[in-house]
Residue, then its C-alpha position, 0 to 999 in steps of 0.5 A: m230151866a230156860d227161862q232160868a238159864s236166861e234170866g241168869h243171862g241177863d245181867l251178862q252185857p256184850l263187849p264195847q266195840s273197841r276202835f283199839e287193835f290191841s298188840s301181841a308180845s312178839t309185835l311189841a318185841e319187834f317194835s323195841k328193835g327199832l325199824i332196821p333197814q333192809n340193807t342192814s338186815k342183809n347186811t347183818k345176815w351175810a356177816m354171820t353167816s361169814f363169820e359162822a362159816w369161819k368159825s366151824t372151818r377155823n375149829a374143825i381146822h384148828p381143835e387147839d385154838q377154839v373160837p367159843e361157840d358163845f362167842l356173841q354173848c361175850t363181853d371180856p376184851d381179851t377174848i374179843n381182840n384175840q378172837l376178831s383180829k384172827f377173824i378179820v385177817e383171816t377170812r377170805k371170799t368165796n373164790g379166797a381172794q381176800y377182801p377190800l377195806a370197806t368190805l373187812h369193816s362191813l363185816l366187823c359193823g355186823v358182827l358187832r350188831c349180832m352181838r348187841e342182838s344177843n346180849p343187849v345190855g352187856c354187850p361192848n362197842f370194840l369198835d370205839k376208838k375211845y375204849t382202850r381196853f380194844r386197842p389191840l384189835q384197832r392196832t391188829l386193824d389199822n396194821y392189817f389195813n395198811k397192808l391191803h391198802s399197799d398190796g393194792v387190795g380194793r384199790k381202784v385206779k383212776q385213769a383218764e381215757t385215752i385220745s385214739l389217733e383218729e380222734e386226735d387227728k379230728i381235733w387237728g382238723s377242727g382247727f380247734m389247734d391252729l397253729n396260724t392262731p394265738k388262741g388255737l397255738q395256745n390250745a395246741a401248746f397245751y395238748s401237747v404239754g399235757k400229753f408227752v410230759c404228762l402233766h395232769g392238769g393247770q396247775e402244774h402247766r402254770r408251774l411249769k418252768l423254762s429251764q425244766i426243758q432242754r434242747g439236745d439233738g434232735k430231741y428236747i429234755y424234759h425234767e420232772n419237778v420233783s415233789k418232796n413226796q418222791n423218791g429222792s434217791f431219782i430225777y424223772f426226765l422225757a427224751i422227746y423227739i420232734v419231726r416235722p410233718p408237712n403241715w405241723a410240729t408234733l412230739l412223736t415220741m418219748r422215753l421216759q429216764r431215770r438217772r441216780k443223783s450224783s452226790 
């Protein structure tokens, strides 16, 4: 029997040694999605967490106006316009503060990626402004973003660092603004005018006219050159008071005022 068994298996050949590494179906499925950067993956997960938190809270408080549980598979433009408009306007940080514009846009991008994963074939790109079907959502976003911008949400005000009195004393003592030399006098004039007349750069200095400065009783009046983008109902001027210390003259104090234009 043993001999017969050995004779019966004598024709079987061992499998050849392969240089190939075969993949499973799950591995191929992962590669078919494309390589997703780690930050993008984190953003998508965060956006989905925020959306699900908003959805569950809204459905609990407003059962008469439910967010569909299968929203990620939704392809109806009216439903997408309605639900995402509410999501963007109503979503908040964990402390109740409003999100800035860039964060809201990032949330929408994350939701869109989640919808594409749930429905790779039929998911519409609601962020593409060429699709007129999503114009109601685009109008909501534009108007809400404009309101956030006007309210100053997320807007960082750039402000130059101030010069302390000690630093200014060092500048005067260094000879950089020596009033006895032409260059020092020019530097002193540039610095003083920029500081007390609130000019922001060389262009404003070059456009400054002598007619904008008038001498008054112990002071100089500077009238701002009002641009077309400013409120035309008022004219702004600075009252600059002058004192004369022993070594140099400095513009000491100023008062920003405004007067209504005479008709």
